[in-house]
C-alpha positions, 0 to 999 in steps of 0.5 A, spaced: 925 284 074 918 283 076 914 289 073 907 292 074 902 296 071 898 300 076 891 304 075 889 311 077 884 316 076 885 324 075 882 329 078 877 330 072 875 323 073 879 320 066 883 313 068 890 311 066 893 305 066 901 306 068 907 302 068 913 301 072 918 296 071 919 294 079 914 292 085 918 298 088 911 302 087 907 298 092 912 301 097 909 309 095 902 307 093 896 304 097 890 301 092 884 305 093 887 311 096 887 319 094 893 323 094 893 330 093 896 332 086 903 334 089 903 328 093 902 324 087 907 327 083 912 326 088 911 319 090 911 317 082 918 321 081 921 317 087 918 310 086 919 311 077 926 313 079 928 307 083 925 302 079 929 305 073 936 305 078 934 298 079 933 297 072 940 300 071 944 297 076 941 290 073 942 291 065 947 297 065 942 302 063 936 306 065 929 304 064 926 308 058 920 306 059 919 308 067 922 315 065 917 316 059 912 314 064 914 319 069 914 324 064 907 322 062 905 323 068 908 329 069 905 332 063 898 330 065 898 332 072 900 340 069 893 340 067 890 340 073 895 343 077 891 350 078 885 347 080 883 348 087 886 342 091 886 336 085 886 329 088 889 323 084 885 317 086 889 311 086 885 305 084 889 298 084 895 295 082 894 290 076 898 283 076 
């Protein structure tokens, strides 16, 4: 199963490299695009859950790395939730 990393920038300028066990994230994000925090979270939840489900269908168990990545995204996003219209910048896919 092809995996992919992608780079984002949080509202405070901090950059992070994230992981997906599936290329499905390419269906949900566009390089060099901005997403409201809520939109970014919804897209991340959907894409990483689909990715984990694909791993489960193939190997019989969900992808722990995808679920940990989603938990890390949600925990980091919580820090910015009270700010005025926080934006996450999707920088690029790292192939």
